[in-house]
N, C-alpha and C positions, 0 to 999 in steps of 0.2 A: 116825540122821538121814540122809535121802536128800539127796544133793548135786544141786542143780539150778542152772541158769544164773541163776536168780532169787535164789539164796542171798546173793550179794554185794549185790544191790540191797536186799534185806530188811535186811541188816546196816547198809547205808549209811542207809536210811530211819530205822531205829531209833536209830542213833547221832546223826544230824542232829536228829531230834525231841527226843532227850534234851538235846542241846546248846542248842537253841532254848528248851526249857522252863527250863533253868538261867539262860539269858540273861534271859528274861522275869522270872523271880523276882528276879534281881539288879538289873535296871534298874527294877523296879516294887516296891520294898520297902514303899511306902506304900499298896499296893493292898489295903486292908482293907474 
């Protein structure tokens, strides 16, 4: 894996996206 200045940003974006997805699923349990 090549280390680039963007590696940290990619990690942050993926982590935040995952957290937001979990929050949406938790806050909208009735979304059927």
